[in-house]
N, C-alpha and C positions, 0 to 999 in steps of 0.2 A: 541362756536357756534356763527356764525355771523348772528344776527337777522336781520340787515339791508339788507344784501344780500338775505336772505330768503324772506323778504317781497317784494324785488324788483322782484325776479323771479316768485313769486306766482301770478297766474292770479287774476284779480280784483274780489272781492266778489260781487256776484249779490245781488240785493235788496231782502231782506227777507220778508216773509209774517209775519203778526202779530203773528201768532201761532208759526212760527219758532223762532222768536225773544223771545217769551214767554218761550218756551222750553229751549232755550239757557240760558235765564236769571235765570230760576228756577234751573237749574243744577249748575250754579256758586253760586247762593245764598245758596242752600242746602249744597254744598261742604264746605262752610265756617261757616254756622250756625249749621248744624247737621252732622258733619264729621263722626260720628259713623255709620250713615245709608247711607253714600255716598260711591260709585256710587249708583244711584237710580234705583229702579225697575220701570217697566212701570206703575204700580198702584200708587206708590208714586209720580212719575213725573206727572201723570194725576191729582192727588190730589193738587199738588203744582201749576199746571196751573189753576185749578179751585178755588184756595183759595179765600175766600171772602174779606179778609183784605190785605192791602199792595199791592193791585193789581189794576191797571188802564189800560184798562177797566177790569171789572170782566168778566171772560169767563165761558162757560159751554161746554167743549169738551169731546169727548169720548176717550177711550183707542185706538180705531182703528185710530182715527184722529191723536192722539199723535204718534202712531207707524208709520204712514205714514210720519209724519213730521220728525221723528228721521231718517228714511231712507233717506229723502232728505238732512238732515243736515250731515249725515255720508258721503254722496256723496261729500259734500262741505268740508269735513275734519274738520268740527266744532264739531262733536260728534263722540265718539268711543264706541264700545262695551267693557265693562269691562271684564277683563280676570279673571280666577280662581273663577267663580261663577256658581253654579248650576241653580240659577234663573237669567235670563237675566237682566243685569244692564248696565246703561249708564253713561258716563262721558263726560264732555265738553272739548273742545280743544281751547277755545276762546282766551285765552292769547297768545298762540303760533300762532294760525291761523291769528289773527288780528295784531300780533307783537306789543302788548301794554303791559306796566307794570301792575302789579297786582293792584296798586292803581287806575289806569285809568280803569281797568276792573270792579272794585267795583262801580265807578261812572256810567259807562256805563250800568251795570246790574241794578242799582237803577233807571236809566232813562227808561230802557226797562220795568221794572216791575211797575213803579209808574207814568210814564208820565213826561212831562216837569216840571222842578222845578228850583228854584233859587239856587245859590251856597250854601247859608245858609241852605236851606231845604235839599240839597244833603248831606251836612256834617252831619246833624242830621239823615237822613234816611239811610245813608250808614254805620252808626257807627258799626253795627254788621258784616259788611264785611271788613271794614278797618277804623281804628281810625285816622282821620285827625287832625293835631294839631290846625289848624285854617282855616278860610274861604279862606284866601289867598292861602294856599296850595291846596285847592280844585280848585280854579280858575286857578292855574298854570297847573294842570293836564287837566282841561277842555280846556284851551288854546292850550295845546299840541295835544289833540284830534281833536280840531277844525282846526288846521294848518296842520294835516297829510294829506297825499294823498292816497286814498280819505279821505275827512273829515269824522269823525265818529260822531261829535256832532256839533250843531250850536247854537249860542247865538241869541235868538229871540228878536225882537223889544219890548221894554217895553210897556206893555198895559196901557191904560188910568187908572189912579188911583192906579197903582202899583208902589212901590218904587224901585224895583229891577227887572232886566230882568231875564227871565227864560231860561233854556238851554233844548235842546231836542236832542235825538239821531237821527241818520240818517240811521240806518241799514235797516229801512223799507221805505226809500225814504224821499222826502221832507215833511216837516211838514206844514200843513195848519192852518189858523187861527181858523177854526172850531175844529180841533183836539186840539188846545191849550185851547180853551174855554171849551170844553168838559172835558178835564183832570183837568182843574183848580178847578171845583166844586168837582169832584170826588176825586181828589188827596188830597184836604184838609182833607177830612174824613179819608182817608187812613193814612195820616201822623199822625193824632191824635190817631187812634185806633191800628195802626200796631204794635207799640212798646209794648203796653199793652198786646195785644193778643199774641205776641211772648214771653213775660215774663210769661204769664199764661200757654202757651204750655210747656215752659221749666220747670216750677214748677210741672206740671202734670207728665212730663217725669221723673223728679227727684223723685217724690213721688212713682211712679211705680217702679223705681229701688230700693228705700228703702223697699217697700213692698216685692219685690222679695228677697232682702237680709234677711229680717226678716223671711220669709217663709223657706229659706234655713237653717238659724240658728236654727229655731224651729225643723226642721226635724233632724238636727244633734243632738240636745239635746235629742229628743225623742229616737233616735237610741242608744245613749249612756246610757240613763236611762234604756232602755230595757235590754241592755247587763249587766248592774249592778243589775238588778232586783228591781229597785226602781220605784216609780211613781213620775212624775214631779209635781203632785198636792201636794206632801209633801213639796215642796220648794216654796219660793216666798211669803209665807203668814206671814207678819210681826206680831210680838206679841204685 
């Protein structure tokens, strides 16, 4: 498949709304972090959009708003309906539609969900989506996104007092100084708490799976004990 020719023939992507970008980012994030539940239902997608951590800005949108946004993204071929599912589910088409590699998609997703960041911050915050070897590899993919036509990211002017420049995505249009200042304060908190929250959620999910396994094993033992005419209380009491 010739990705370059596809990108050339495809009409330019219009500027996305913040919610359209958020929906797209959540779909790609969840595809890589919780693949067992992907593609996402409308309820799960709405929860991901309204997530309190690792999101800049924090949103509070309804399922109806997300559904309307999905319809718009499907028209742009950025989202598809998932097949073979009784409950409607949705999957992104960002990598193919934007004609970018998966590494670049990980960085673009992190910028969509967390706002402008330095290359070092992007390497840390995108670790669950793709493991970059070093900051220079992150910068190489950012440069590629910035030099594409149209540009997908931009390197912002270094703010006073900051050692490194931040990068921002351009899917929602040009980034203003006000946007950068707002995301700077909110983004620092998201960076600190996002990884910890994700780890806690992962542990909770693992605990639930273990509980389910124990319940199934207990049911099997009770069934076997009943067939043998013995009580499970007769076992497991050490002398």
